[in-house]
BAFI-3210 file (N, C-alpha, C; in Angstrom, 3 decimals, decimal comma, padded with zeros to 6 digits):
// residues 208
n [1|2|3|4|5|6|7|8|9|10|11|12|13|14|15|16|17|18|19|20|21|22|23|24|25|26|27|28|29|30|31|32|33|34|35|36|37|38|39|40|41|42|43|44|45|46|47|48|49|50|51|52|53|54|55|56|57|58|59|60|61|62|63|64|65|66|67|68|69|70|71|72|73|74|75|76|77|78|79|80|81|82|83|84|85|86|87|88|89|90|91|92|93|94|95|96|97|98|99|100|101|102|103|104|105|106|107|108|109|110|111|112|113|114|115|116|117|118|119|120|121|122|123|124|125|126|127|128|129|130|131|132|133|134|135|136|137|138|139|140|141|142|143|144|145|146|147|148|149|150|151|152|153|154|155|156|157|158|159|160|161|162|163|164|165|166|167|168|169|170|171|172|173|174|175|176|177|178|179|180|181|182|183|184|185|186|187|188|189|190|191|192|193|194|195|196|197|198|199|200|201|202|203|204|205|206|207|208]
n.u [-021,672|-022,180|-025,132|-026,538|-028,583|-028,473|-027,779|-026,497|-024,205|-022,141|-021,619|-020,700|-018,430|-016,900|-016,411|-014,787|-012,589|-011,691|-010,208|-007,064|-005,554|-004,743|-007,421|-008,872|-011,330|-012,082|-012,797|-013,259|-011,292|-009,379|-009,790|-009,779|-012,168|-012,810|-010,980|-009,890|-008,933|-006,393|-005,614|-005,418|-003,319|-001,308|-001,147|-000,202|002,466|003,581|005,122|004,528|002,066|000,228|-001,730|-002,579|-003,708|-006,195|-006,297|-005,630|-002,398|000,520|003,886|005,865|006,313|005,746|004,131|002,087|000,975|-000,006|-001,943|-003,737|-004,696|-005,943|-008,007|-009,461|-010,263|-011,846|-014,007|-015,364|-016,737|-017,181|-016,245|-013,917|-011,865|-012,451|-014,346|-012,906|-010,902|-007,573|-004,136|-001,136|002,397|004,024|006,556|007,839|009,199|010,828|011,872|010,340|008,210|005,071|001,742|-000,874|-004,355|-006,789|-010,196|-013,044|-015,995|-018,369|-020,380|-023,779|-024,613|-022,863|-023,532|-026,122|-025,464|-024,780|-022,968|-022,391|-022,395|-020,108|-017,854|-015,692|-013,833|-012,181|-009,228|-006,989|-004,275|-001,385|001,441|003,854|003,594|003,199|001,098|-001,141|-003,613|-002,976|-002,189|000,335|000,394|-001,781|-000,971|001,310|000,195|-001,503|000,181|001,881|004,386|007,700|008,923|011,206|010,993|008,660|009,534|011,362|009,637|008,027|010,040|010,748|008,692|008,918|011,608|013,150|015,121|017,064|019,896|019,624|017,982|019,586|021,682|020,290|019,503|021,898|023,105|024,296|023,772|023,137|021,830|019,418|018,427|017,899|015,748|013,921|013,528|012,216|009,908|008,806|008,185|006,308|004,257|003,618|004,391|006,238|007,953|009,571|007,945|005,466|005,240|005,011|002,532|000,983|001,192|-000,025|-002,636|-003,561|-003,662|-005,449|-007,411|-008,461|-008,240|-006,218]
n.v [-020,466|-018,489|-016,659|-017,645|-018,984|-022,434|-022,716|-020,344|-020,418|-021,933|-020,308|-017,987|-019,000|-019,649|-017,088|-016,065|-017,752|-016,772|-014,602|-013,017|-012,534|-014,002|-014,838|-014,571|-015,424|-014,523|-014,915|-012,818|-013,732|-014,575|-017,040|-019,229|-019,156|-019,424|-019,935|-018,846|-020,291|-019,229|-018,374|-020,784|-021,900|-020,144|-020,605|-023,160|-022,874|-021,873|-019,639|-017,000|-016,852|-019,025|-021,778|-022,268|-024,470|-024,011|-021,292|-018,331|-017,329|-015,250|-015,747|-014,074|-012,818|-010,235|-009,168|-011,009|-010,411|-007,894|-008,545|-009,987|-007,950|-006,397|-008,102|-008,400|-005,766|-005,446|-006,940|-005,221|-003,534|-001,396|001,150|000,898|000,105|001,461|001,762|001,178|-000,418|-001,579|-001,500|-003,444|-004,163|-007,276|-009,733|-012,604|-015,820|-016,559|-014,265|-012,871|-010,088|-009,018|-007,625|-006,933|-006,585|-005,727|-006,023|-004,905|-006,767|-006,131|-004,294|-003,177|-003,255|-005,106|-007,312|-007,749|-008,479|-011,064|-012,202|-013,863|-013,384|-014,575|-014,229|-011,633|-010,199|-009,802|-010,877|-009,902|-011,006|-010,495|-010,790|-008,183|-006,639|-004,200|-004,540|-003,286|-001,632|001,751|002,375|003,332|005,890|007,001|007,056|008,653|011,083|011,692|012,393|014,166|013,306|013,101|011,449|009,917|009,802|008,310|005,889|005,132|004,877|002,675|000,811|000,523|-001,033|-003,325|-004,067|-003,463|-002,173|000,929|000,407|-001,854|-000,848|001,211|-000,301|-001,726|000,349|001,392|003,604|005,952|005,318|007,589|009,156|007,777|007,989|010,703|010,904|009,308|010,826|012,985|011,679|011,032|013,607|014,486|012,582|012,348|010,226|008,437|006,344|003,735|001,518|002,691|003,812|001,528|000,648|002,719|002,375|-000,106|000,554|001,355|-000,905|-003,554|-006,368|-007,924|-010,209|-009,672]
n.w [-004,119|-006,125|-006,883|-009,189|-011,823|-012,786|-015,512|-015,971|-014,525|-015,758|-017,960|-016,699|-015,433|-017,660|-018,579|-016,537|-016,839|-019,179|-018,602|-018,751|-016,572|-013,367|-011,265|-008,114|-005,781|-002,530|001,018|003,971|005,618|003,953|002,864|000,161|-002,247|-004,922|-007,943|-011,131|-014,355|-015,045|-012,550|-011,096|-012,500|-011,804|-009,052|-009,206|-009,875|-007,591|-007,283|-006,606|-005,282|-003,088|-001,803|001,441|003,640|002,574|002,506|000,704|000,101|000,128|-000,939|000,017|003,210|004,190|002,172|002,347|004,853|004,236|002,326|003,911|005,529|003,603|002,691|005,052|005,422|003,169|003,871|005,458|003,880|000,947|001,564|003,001|001,242|-001,039|-004,027|-006,304|-005,472|-004,525|-005,610|-005,769|-005,797|-006,577|-006,077|-007,488|-006,438|-008,421|-009,330|-011,105|-011,764|-010,554|-010,691|-008,472|-008,063|-005,885|-005,519|-003,875|-003,036|-001,876|-002,244|-002,696|-005,355|-006,494|-005,037|-005,947|-008,442|-008,196|-006,355|-003,379|000,221|001,312|-000,306|-000,267|-001,637|-004,797|-006,190|-008,565|-010,431|-012,316|-014,553|-014,518|-017,028|-019,406|-021,494|-023,052|-024,978|-025,771|-023,179|-022,356|-023,517|-022,198|-019,480|-019,708|-020,627|-018,499|-016,388|-017,499|-018,547|-019,863|-022,859|-022,137|-019,342|-019,157|-020,248|-018,271|-016,093|-016,882|-017,040|-014,382|-013,489|-015,121|-015,247|-012,880|-010,193|-009,884|-010,599|-012,311|-014,336|-015,341|-016,387|-018,356|-020,021|-020,728|-019,522|-016,995|-013,482|-012,053|-013,906|-014,285|-011,691|-011,600|-013,373|-012,006|-009,709|-010,852|-011,668|-009,179|-008,307|-010,225|-010,088|-007,439|-005,979|-003,447|-003,224|-005,153|-005,226|-005,026|-007,527|-009,069|-008,187|-009,172|-011,968|-012,078|-011,555|-013,966|-015,390|-016,957|-016,005|-017,965|-020,671|-023,563]
ca.u [-020,792|-022,867|-026,576|-026,935|-029,247|-027,474|-027,329|-025,659|-022,946|-021,129|-021,281|-019,887|-017,133|-016,165|-015,969|-013,654|-011,450|-011,238|-009,331|-005,632|-005,013|-005,246|-008,454|-009,179|-012,375|-011,734|-013,601|-012,498|-010,158|-008,454|-010,089|-009,957|-013,484|-012,768|-009,891|-010,097|-007,884|-005,093|-005,302|-004,954|-001,989|-000,384|-000,960|000,576|003,895|003,977|006,162|004,130|000,942|-000,007|-002,885|-002,141|-004,884|-007,372|-006,198|-004,747|-001,263|001,661|005,132|006,543|005,568|005,260|003,008|001,004|000,311|-000,748|-003,131|-004,688|-005,325|-006,824|-009,201|-010,233|-010,868|-012,900|-015,172|-016,044|-017,482|-016,426|-015,642|-012,589|-010,900|-012,868|-014,975|-011,927|-009,943|-006,194|-003,155|000,139|003,393|004,446|007,735|007,834|010,451|011,639|012,323|009,345|007,412|003,638|000,904|-002,129|-005,403|-007,848|-011,456|-014,054|-017,222|-019,379|-021,392|-025,099|-024,688|-022,155|-024,326|-027,239|-024,905|-024,748|-021,934|-022,930|-021,644|-018,844|-016,761|-015,632|-012,870|-011,601|-007,829|-006,483|-002,806|-000,787|002,821|003,935|003,887|002,223|000,664|-002,537|-003,725|-003,000|-001,880|001,510|-000,006|-002,687|-000,175|002,157|-000,628|-002,084|001,173|002,739|005,724|008,469|009,092|012,221|010,417|007,709|010,328|011,910|008,517|007,678|011,178|010,675|007,751|009,287|013,030|013,554|015,637|017,886|021,074|019,204|017,480|020,748|022,389|019,461|019,470|023,254|023,412|024,741|022,708|022,746|020,858|018,131|017,944|017,340|014,420|013,055|013,174|011,208|008,679|008,252|007,625|005,137|003,176|003,322|004,858|007,364|008,829|009,415|006,775|004,290|005,173|004,486|001,090|000,372|001,070|-000,996|-003,983|-003,947|-003,691|-006,749|-007,289|-009,085|-007,320|-006,163]
ca.v [-019,316|-017,457|-016,770|-017,730|-020,205|-023,419|-022,458|-019,156|-020,693|-022,339|-019,128|-017,099|-019,657|-019,480|-015,693|-015,945|-018,447|-015,980|-013,536|-013,261|-012,461|-014,930|-014,210|-015,351|-014,919|-014,892|-014,328|-011,823|-014,392|-014,996|-018,399|-019,263|-019,661|-019,817|-019,409|-019,160|-021,145|-018,560|-018,364|-022,122|-022,076|-019,352|-021,346|-024,355|-022,553|-021,507|-018,614|-015,748|-017,139|-020,431|-022,042|-022,914|-024,832|-023,414|-019,827|-017,750|-016,718|-014,819|-016,341|-013,030|-012,648|-008,861|-009,059|-011,834|-009,621|-006,821|-009,143|-010,301|-006,687|-005,989|-008,944|-008,055|-004,461|-005,634|-007,468|-004,120|-002,759|-000,657|002,370|000,590|000,024|002,247|000,882|000,792|-001,324|-001,114|-002,268|-003,611|-004,935|-008,555|-010,313|-014,044|-016,449|-016,680|-012,932|-012,216|-009,065|-009,106|-006,613|-007,480|-005,592|-006,265|-005,316|-005,332|-007,302|-006,016|-003,277|-003,688|-003,538|-006,351|-008,390|-008,011|-009,115|-012,500|-012,699|-013,997|-012,652|-015,196|-013,649|-010,190|-009,541|-010,495|-010,494|-010,142|-011,011|-010,759|-010,336|-006,726|-006,282|-003,192|-004,877|-002,898|-000,538|003,154|002,565|004,188|007,258|007,464|007,375|009,796|012,294|011,975|012,988|015,060|012,724|013,115|010,078|009,208|009,533|007,214|004,664|004,775|004,416|001,317|-000,050|000,238|-002,144|-004,524|-004,412|-003,486|-000,974|001,878|-000,192|-002,733|000,000|001,887|-001,292|-002,035|001,520|001,756|004,949|005,963|005,232|008,949|009,623|007,150|008,573|012,020|010,679|008,789|011,986|013,730|010,884|011,237|014,958|014,620|011,653|012,410|008,990|008,604|005,179|003,046|000,638|003,520|003,954|000,258|000,667|003,679|001,714|-001,189|001,121|001,510|-002,233|-004,216|-007,810|-008,639|-010,689|-008,903]
ca.w [-004,281|-006,876|-006,922|-010,582|-012,241|-013,203|-016,880|-015,990|-013,827|-016,732|-018,756|-015,873|-015,245|-018,913|-018,630|-015,617|-017,424|-020,307|-018,136|-018,876|-015,210|-012,375|-010,456|-006,924|-004,902|-001,157|002,085|004,718|006,243|002,907|002,397|-001,285|-002,618|-006,334|-008,774|-012,544|-014,925|-014,908|-011,126|-010,725|-013,096|-010,991|-007,803|-009,514|-009,912|-006,218|-007,385|-005,963|-004,393|-002,819|-000,946|002,679|004,422|001,961|002,520|-000,303|000,792|-000,674|-000,457|000,778|004,456|004,288|001,240|002,881|005,902|003,566|001,722|004,986|005,926|002,502|002,698|006,247|005,157|002,170|004,567|006,142|002,899|-000,063|002,104|003,527|000,144|-002,190|-005,011|-007,327|-004,883|-004,420|-006,370|-005,070|-006,546|-006,021|-006,719|-007,323|-006,023|-009,631|-009,699|-011,955|-011,098|-010,804|-010,062|-007,959|-007,854|-005,030|-005,714|-002,898|-003,641|-000,818|-002,525|-003,019|-006,785|-006,786|-004,463|-006,851|-009,635|-007,984|-005,450|-002,036|001,230|001,713|-001,096|000,009|-002,524|-005,952|-006,367|-009,911|-010,431|-013,616|-014,677|-014,671|-018,411|-019,808|-022,850|-023,201|-025,944|-025,375|-021,760|-022,204|-023,837|-021,145|-018,296|-020,037|-020,676|-017,182|-015,489|-018,292|-018,546|-021,104|-023,350|-021,352|-018,020|-019,318|-020,412|-016,959|-015,270|-017,293|-016,717|-012,946|-013,356|-015,858|-015,121|-011,478|-009,556|-010,641|-011,250|-013,400|-015,423|-015,920|-017,194|-019,522|-020,898|-021,092|-019,015|-015,604|-012,480|-011,667|-014,904|-013,968|-010,433|-011,932|-013,952|-010,944|-008,876|-011,604|-011,602|-007,841|-008,243|-011,097|-009,729|-006,018|-005,347|-002,536|-003,363|-006,430|-005,103|-005,314|-008,981|-009,578|-007,914|-010,094|-013,264|-011,928|-011,592|-015,368|-016,004|-016,986|-015,832|-019,071|-021,700|-024,795]
c.u [-021,499|-024,364|-027,054|-027,738|-028,179|-026,918|-026,369|-024,284|-021,839|-020,674|-020,370|-018,497|-016,274|-015,610|-014,755|-012,412|-010,909|-010,335|-007,875|-004,986|-005,542|-006,271|-008,845|-010,303|-012,079|-012,731|-012,711|-011,317|-009,127|-008,697|-010,416|-011,280|-013,492|-011,547|-010,190|-008,916|-006,501|-004,651|-004,772|-003,568|-000,941|-000,106|-000,077|002,072|004,453|005,027|005,810|002,989|000,817|-001,260|-002,410|-003,363|-006,156|-007,354|-005,223|-003,634|-000,188|002,928|005,932|005,716|004,991|004,051|001,819|000,247|-000,540|-002,027|-004,173|-005,433|-006,313|-008,119|-010,087|-010,946|-012,019|-014,172|-015,966|-016,817|-016,585|-015,698|-014,211|-011,523|-011,215|-013,394|-014,013|-010,878|-008,558|-005,284|-001,868|001,096|003,734|005,690|007,746|009,184|011,394|012,154|011,368|008,548|005,955|002,953|-000,394|-003,107|-006,530|-009,092|-012,474|-015,330|-018,402|-020,440|-022,714|-025,216|-024,012|-022,875|-025,459|-026,758|-024,689|-023,725|-022,460|-021,958|-020,327|-017,654|-016,754|-014,684|-012,494|-010,181|-007,395|-004,962|-002,308|000,663|002,832|004,426|002,799|001,804|-000,813|-002,613|-003,782|-002,598|-000,708|001,148|-000,892|-001,920|000,681|001,390|-001,137|-001,110|002,169|004,198|006,397|008,600|010,111|011,703|009,441|008,440|010,884|010,810|008,151|008,804|011,205|009,766|008,330|010,726|013,474|014,042|016,542|019,094|020,704|018,727|018,641|021,520|021,625|019,464|020,861|023,637|023,857|023,543|022,219|021,715|019,475|017,554|017,317|015,929|013,437|012,609|012,093|009,869|008,003|007,533|006,326|003,963|002,761|003,730|006,062|008,382|008,624|008,221|005,490|004,122|004,631|002,978|000,369|000,160|000,018|-002,422|-004,487|-004,047|-005,101|-006,554|-007,855|-008,058|-007,381|-006,263]
c.v [-018,179|-017,727|-016,745|-019,005|-021,136|-023,128|-021,281|-019,411|-021,042|-021,158|-018,194|-017,682|-019,518|-018,068|-015,481|-016,595|-017,710|-014,835|-013,945|-013,283|-013,605|-014,210|-015,138|-014,669|-015,422|-014,303|-013,414|-012,420|-014,868|-016,402|-018,358|-019,931|-020,150|-019,197|-019,759|-019,981|-020,528|-018,524|-019,706|-022,403|-021,336|-020,049|-022,564|-024,102|-022,279|-020,399|-017,354|-015,938|-018,640|-020,567|-022,842|-023,207|-024,204|-021,900|-019,368|-016,988|-016,322|-015,428|-015,348|-012,707|-011,246|-008,646|-009,849|-011,094|-008,517|-007,362|-009,479|-009,047|-006,216|-006,792|-008,630|-006,722|-004,582|-006,151|-006,402|-003,232|-001,957|000,554|002,127|000,597|000,987|001,313|000,434|-000,169|-000,719|-002,029|-002,360|-004,427|-006,231|-009,015|-011,802|-014,578|-016,623|-015,333|-012,184|-011,211|-009,184|-007,877|-007,289|-006,339|-006,251|-005,397|-005,805|-005,768|-007,166|-004,973|-003,925|-004,068|-004,856|-007,538|-008,759|-008,669|-010,600|-013,037|-012,724|-013,429|-013,308|-014,627|-012,143|-009,458|-010,442|-009,970|-010,894|-010,024|-011,321|-010,293|-008,854|-006,362|-005,346|-003,435|-004,560|-001,669|000,832|003,407|003,518|005,647|007,839|007,891|008,610|011,102|012,695|012,718|013,891|014,592|012,915|011,670|009,277|008,872|008,370|005,888|004,200|004,243|002,975|000,339|-000,394|-000,957|-003,426|-004,983|-004,499|-002,142|-000,152|001,218|-001,057|-001,927|000,698|000,941|-001,595|-000,895|001,937|003,162|004,834|005,895|006,613|009,521|009,061|007,741|009,947|011,874|010,167|009,923|012,823|013,005|011,042|012,581|015,065|013,750|011,750|011,150|009,282|007,477|004,564|002,103|001,405|003,712|002,681|000,202|001,585|003,035|000,615|-000,679|001,267|000,166|-002,795|-005,707|-008,598|-009,040|-009,791|-007,429]
c.w [-005,006|-006,893|-008,371|-010,801|-012,807|-014,589|-016,949|-015,380|-014,816|-017,573|-017,981|-015,658|-016,495|-019,026|-017,739|-016,207|-018,641|-019,907|-018,296|-017,497|-014,357|-011,521|-009,321|-006,150|-003,502|-000,176|002,914|005,474|005,234|002,397|000,911|-001,634|-004,058|-007,001|-010,219|-013,061|-014,761|-013,454|-010,658|-011,292|-012,280|-009,663|-008,031|-009,539|-008,522|-006,207|-006,620|-004,976|-004,208|-001,972|000,252|003,538|003,888|001,935|001,448|000,402|-000,206|-000,089|000,379|002,019|004,599|003,379|001,760|003,977|005,287|002,939|002,776|005,421|004,865|002,529|003,901|006,048|004,171|002,819|005,286|005,175|001,987|000,500|002,572|002,430|-000,988|-003,258|-006,104|-006,782|-004,771|-005,231|-005,574|-005,933|-005,819|-006,773|-006,440|-006,896|-007,208|-010,120|-010,607|-011,129|-011,538|-010,217|-009,650|-007,742|-007,076|-005,158|-004,693|-003,600|-002,686|-001,093|-002,879|-004,476|-007,121|-006,171|-005,415|-008,137|-009,425|-007,020|-004,026|-001,022|001,642|000,946|-000,900|-000,932|-003,688|-006,110|-007,769|-009,878|-011,835|-013,610|-015,005|-016,062|-018,889|-021,260|-023,003|-024,093|-025,280|-023,912|-021,572|-022,460|-022,740|-019,906|-018,549|-020,042|-019,297|-016,277|-016,214|-018,283|-019,903|-021,589|-022,537|-019,962|-018,093|-019,477|-019,073|-016,050|-015,607|-016,971|-015,236|-012,706|-013,936|-015,653|-013,668|-010,982|-010,455|-011,307|-012,458|-014,612|-016,129|-016,833|-018,480|-020,533|-021,373|-020,673|-017,561|-014,658|-012,068|-012,639|-014,608|-012,689|-010,681|-012,494|-012,895|-010,026|-009,551|-011,581|-010,247|-007,768|-009,040|-010,658|-008,269|-005,277|-004,461|-002,675|-004,743|-006,392|-005,390|-006,819|-009,620|-009,368|-008,896|-011,466|-013,204|-011,999|-013,027|-016,083|-015,958|-016,792|-016,997|-020,112|-022,916|-024,561]
res [m|f|e|f|k|a|a|e|v|a|t|f|a|d|a|l|d|g|l|d|a|g|m|f|l|v|d|m|g|g|r|l|i|h|a|n|a|a|g|n|a|l|l|g|t|c|a|v|l|t|s|v|g|g|r|l|a|a|r|d|m|q|v|d|r|a|l|r|e|v|f|a|s|a|g|q|g|d|a|a|l|g|t|r|g|i|a|m|p|l|t|g|s|d|g|e|r|y|v|a|h|a|l|p|l|t|s|g|a|r|r|r|a|g|i|v|h|t|a|v|a|a|l|f|v|r|k|a|l|l|a|m|p|f|a|e|q|t|i|g|n|a|f|k|l|t|p|t|e|l|r|v|l|l|a|i|v|e|v|g|g|v|p|e|i|a|s|a|f|g|v|a|s|t|t|i|r|t|h|v|s|s|l|f|e|k|t|g|a|a|r|q|a|d|l|v|r|l|v|a|e|y|a|t|p|l|a|g]
***
């Protein structure tokens, strides 16, 4: 799987297991090549992802089709996904919300770093909790959001849709819709799923 000397393999594996996010290495067909400790734990729950015949699959059929397209695109090189990859929202069978970030591994630099041609993408998956230093301030500053707009944006990720957010905030749904409309205008998003992706772009897969 990796072009490392034997002594380096254990060190690299330890580094992967140190990630707070589940990490999966896959080929262009979605075949699971490697999963870190958090990834195996996530597969064990079968709540959002599973392994079917050795292929990494999402429980939601629409998301699964999207992942297949992402992995196939990653096999065509960085130009297909961009070197920063793409982010997408996931919802588990238990109702928990997750964010996934797919990073292509086909660039020359990443090849020289030790990843062989069978692994075309790394998929990082974590619960949609914005627990990272300065992230809220960074997002707020980037899009010139008011404090309330920022709270609504984060609630879309962590709580759900407009009715759920309105109930959690103790306000009318129309009030939340007004803030969501403002978020669409300021961020250029067209759907709430786009807002989840936006927040996911600021998330880091590293623990702590």
